[in-house]
C-alpha positions as CSV (number, residue, x, y, z in Angstrom):
1,X,-4.5,28.5,7.3
2,X,-7.1,30.7,8.9
3,X,-6.4,34.4,8.6
4,X,-8.3,37.1,10.5
5,X,-10.0,39.9,8.6
6,X,-7.3,42.4,9.5
7,X,-4.6,40.3,7.9
8,X,-6.6,39.6,4.8
9,X,-7.3,43.4,4.5
10,X,-3.6,44.2,5.0
11,X,-2.5,41.7,2.4
12,X,-5.0,43.1,-0.1
13,X,-3.7,46.6,0.6
14,X,-0.2,45.6,0.0
15,X,-1.1,43.8,-3.2
16,X,-2.8,47.0,-4.4
17,X,0.3,49.1,-3.9
18,X,1.2,50.9,-7.1
19,X,-2.4,50.9,-8.3
20,X,-3.5,54.3,-9.7
21,X,-6.3,54.2,-7.2
22,X,-4.7,52.9,-3.9
23,X,-8.1,53.1,-2.1
24,X,-9.6,50.6,-4.5
25,X,-8.8,47.1,-3.5
26,X,-10.6,43.8,-2.8
27,X,-10.1,41.0,-0.5
28,X,-12.1,37.8,0.3
29,X,-13.3,37.7,3.8
30,X,-13.6,34.5,5.8
31,X,-17.1,32.9,5.5
32,X,-17.2,32.1,9.2
33,X,-15.7,33.8,12.2
34,X,-13.1,31.5,13.8
35,X,-15.0,31.6,17.2
36,X,-18.0,30.2,15.5
37,X,-16.0,27.3,14.0
38,X,-14.2,26.6,17.3
39,X,-17.4,26.5,19.3
40,X,-18.6,23.7,16.9
41,X,-15.7,21.5,18.0
42,X,-16.6,20.6,21.6
43,X,-15.4,17.0,21.5
44,X,-12.0,17.6,19.9
45,X,-9.1,16.7,22.1
46,X,-6.1,17.0,19.8
47,X,-5.8,19.7,17.2
48,X,-3.4,20.4,14.4
49,X,-3.4,23.9,12.9
50,X,-1.2,26.8,11.9
51,X,0.7,28.9,14.4
52,X,-1.6,31.9,14.3
53,X,-4.7,29.8,15.2
54,X,-2.7,28.0,17.8
55,X,-1.8,31.3,19.6
56,X,-5.3,32.6,19.3
57,X,-6.7,29.5,20.9
58,X,-4.2,29.6,23.7
59,X,-4.9,33.3,24.4
60,X,-8.7,33.3,24.2
61,X,-10.0,29.8,24.9
62,X,-10.5,30.1,28.6
63,X,-12.7,33.2,28.5
64,X,-14.4,32.4,25.2
65,X,-15.3,28.9,26.4
66,X,-14.7,26.9,23.2
67,X,-13.2,23.5,22.8
68,X,-13.7,22.4,26.4
69,X,-12.1,19.0,25.9
70,X,-9.0,20.2,24.1
71,X,-5.8,18.7,25.5
72,X,-3.1,19.5,22.9
73,X,-2.4,21.7,19.9
74,X,0.1,20.5,17.4
75,X,1.0,17.7,19.8
76,X,2.0,20.1,22.6
77,X,-0.1,20.1,25.8
78,X,-2.2,23.3,26.1
79,X,-0.9,23.7,29.6
80,X,2.3,25.1,28.0
81,X,1.3,28.6,27.1
82,X,4.7,30.4,26.8
83,X,5.6,30.5,23.1
84,X,9.3,29.7,23.8
85,X,8.4,26.6,25.8
86,X,6.0,25.4,23.1
87,X,8.7,26.0,20.4
88,X,11.2,24.0,22.4
89,X,8.7,21.2,22.9
90,X,7.9,21.1,19.2
91,X,11.6,20.8,18.4
92,X,11.9,17.9,20.8
93,X,9.0,16.1,19.2
94,X,10.4,16.7,15.7
95,X,13.7,15.2,16.8
96,X,12.0,12.2,18.3
97,X,9.9,11.6,15.2
98,X,12.9,11.8,12.9
99,X,15.5,10.1,15.0
100,X,14.4,6.6,13.8
101,X,16.0,7.4,10.5
102,X,19.3,7.4,12.3
103,X,18.7,4.9,15.1
104,X,20.5,1.6,14.6
105,X,20.4,-1.6,16.6
106,X,22.2,-4.9,17.2
107,X,21.3,-8.1,19.0
108,X,23.5,-9.7,21.5
109,X,22.9,-13.3,22.6
110,X,23.3,-13.7,26.4
111,X,24.0,-16.9,28.2
112,X,20.8,-18.5,29.5
113,X,18.5,-16.2,27.5
114,X,16.0,-17.7,25.1
115,X,16.0,-14.8,22.8
116,X,18.3,-12.0,21.7
117,X,18.0,-8.6,23.4
118,X,18.0,-5.6,21.0
119,X,20.3,-2.7,21.7
120,X,19.5,0.7,20.1
121,X,22.1,3.4,19.5
122,X,22.8,6.5,17.4
123,X,26.2,7.2,15.9
124,X,27.9,10.6,16.5
125,X,27.8,13.4,14.0
126,X,30.3,11.7,11.8
127,X,28.4,8.4,11.7
128,X,25.0,9.9,11.0
129,X,26.4,12.0,8.2
130,X,27.4,8.9,6.1
131,X,24.5,8.8,3.7
132,X,23.0,5.7,1.9
133,X,23.8,4.5,-1.5
134,X,23.0,1.3,-3.3
135,X,26.6,1.3,-4.5
136,X,28.4,2.1,-1.2
137,X,32.1,2.8,-0.8
138,X,32.3,2.1,2.9
139,X,30.9,-0.1,5.7
140,X,29.9,1.0,9.1
141,X,29.4,-1.7,11.7
142,X,29.0,-1.9,15.5
143,X,31.9,-3.4,17.4
144,X,32.1,-4.6,21.0
145,X,35.4,-4.8,22.8
146,X,35.2,-7.0,25.8
147,X,38.5,-8.2,27.1
148,X,36.9,-10.5,29.6
149,X,34.0,-11.6,27.4
150,X,31.5,-10.1,29.8
151,X,29.0,-7.5,28.6
152,X,28.5,-6.1,32.2
153,X,32.3,-5.7,32.6
154,X,33.4,-2.1,33.2
155,X,36.1,-2.6,30.6
156,X,33.6,-3.5,27.9
157,X,33.3,-0.8,25.2
158,X,31.0,-0.4,22.3
159,X,31.7,1.7,19.2
160,X,31.2,1.7,15.5
161,X,34.0,1.0,13.0
162,X,34.0,2.7,9.6
163,X,36.2,1.4,6.8
164,X,36.4,2.0,3.0
165,X,35.7,-0.6,0.5
166,X,36.9,1.4,-2.5
167,X,38.9,4.4,-3.3
168,X,37.4,7.8,-2.5
169,X,38.6,10.8,-4.4
170,X,39.1,14.2,-2.9
171,X,35.8,16.1,-2.4
172,X,33.8,12.9,-3.0
173,X,31.3,11.6,-0.5
174,X,31.5,8.5,1.7
175,X,28.4,6.3,1.4
176,X,27.2,3.2,3.0
177,X,24.4,0.7,2.5
178,X,21.7,1.1,5.2
179,X,20.5,-2.4,4.4
180,X,23.7,-4.3,3.8
181,X,23.0,-7.9,3.0
182,X,19.2,-7.3,2.3
183,X,18.1,-7.8,-1.3
184,X,14.7,-7.6,-3.1
185,X,13.9,-11.1,-2.0
186,X,13.6,-9.6,1.4
187,X,11.6,-6.5,0.2
188,X,14.6,-4.2,0.2
189,X,12.8,-1.3,-1.5
190,X,10.0,-1.4,1.1
191,X,12.5,-1.4,3.9
192,X,14.1,1.8,2.5
193,X,10.8,3.7,3.1
194,X,12.0,5.5,6.2
195,X,14.6,7.3,4.1
196,X,13.2,7.4,0.6
197,X,9.8,7.6,-1.2
198,X,8.8,4.3,-2.5
199,X,6.6,4.3,-5.6
200,X,3.1,2.8,-5.1
201,X,3.7,0.7,-8.2
202,X,6.3,-1.2,-6.3
203,X,3.8,-2.3,-3.6
204,X,1.2,-3.1,-6.3
205,X,3.7,-5.3,-8.1
206,X,4.8,-7.1,-5.0
207,X,1.2,-7.7,-3.9
208,X,0.4,-9.1,-7.3
209,X,3.4,-11.5,-6.9
210,X,2.0,-12.6,-3.6
211,X,-1.5,-13.1,-4.9
212,X,-0.3,-15.0,-8.0
213,X,2.2,-17.2,-6.2
214,X,1.3,-20.8,-6.5
215,X,3.1,-23.0,-3.8
216,X,4.9,-26.1,-5.2
217,X,2.9,-28.3,-2.8
218,X,-0.9,-28.4,-2.4
219,X,-1.3,-28.0,1.3
220,X,-4.9,-29.3,1.4
221,X,-4.0,-32.4,-0.6
222,X,-1.0,-33.0,1.6
223,X,-3.1,-32.6,4.8
224,X,-5.7,-35.1,3.4
225,X,-3.0,-37.5,2.6
226,X,-1.7,-37.5,6.2
227,X,-5.2,-37.8,7.5
228,X,-5.7,-40.9,5.4
229,X,-2.4,-42.5,6.3
230,X,-2.5,-41.6,10.0
231,X,-6.2,-41.5,11.0
232,X,-7.1,-40.2,14.4
233,X,-7.5,-43.0,16.9
234,X,-11.2,-43.5,17.8
């Protein structure tokens, strides 16, 4: 975090309070003035920095003529200069970045379609509050009610159904398995990365398994066998 000289001096004074000699204090000044640093970034288009430097750039960039190619600061366009608007935009971006932890999906086969179309959805405040546990006590699943068996029917409704799979005592939490039906043969731990930190040792171990894996059939030998038995017509 870049701090102007005035802030560094104020912090040093506050730290020196109670000292027998209140006029004696030291502080470390910045080696370079921020304008000098910013003038050396003429090609930067997107900048990530602390709020103080962000506000300084927004207030002084036009008449100090630094960073001519700058388009955004902290992912917010520089055209937004009002702090309230920038704060609102940052909250929107934060929600968009984190919402994939809560977004769920299902696939619905449609008549005449070659593939399944994914549908994404987010549960309400009750659904998203059900946390993950490898030993869940509930199941949360999407349900489609379609009396006429037509997705486009106005009477068709989609909702999620939550039911318990074991007794839950008073003041205990309800948990579900975010990856129900997925085990380690399908890299369950790696798939839990959006919600939990996965140790690097896990990836190293799985990579070693992949490298050391020896297929039961020699693909090259099998290919040569077919080439010998069914030669290409000349």
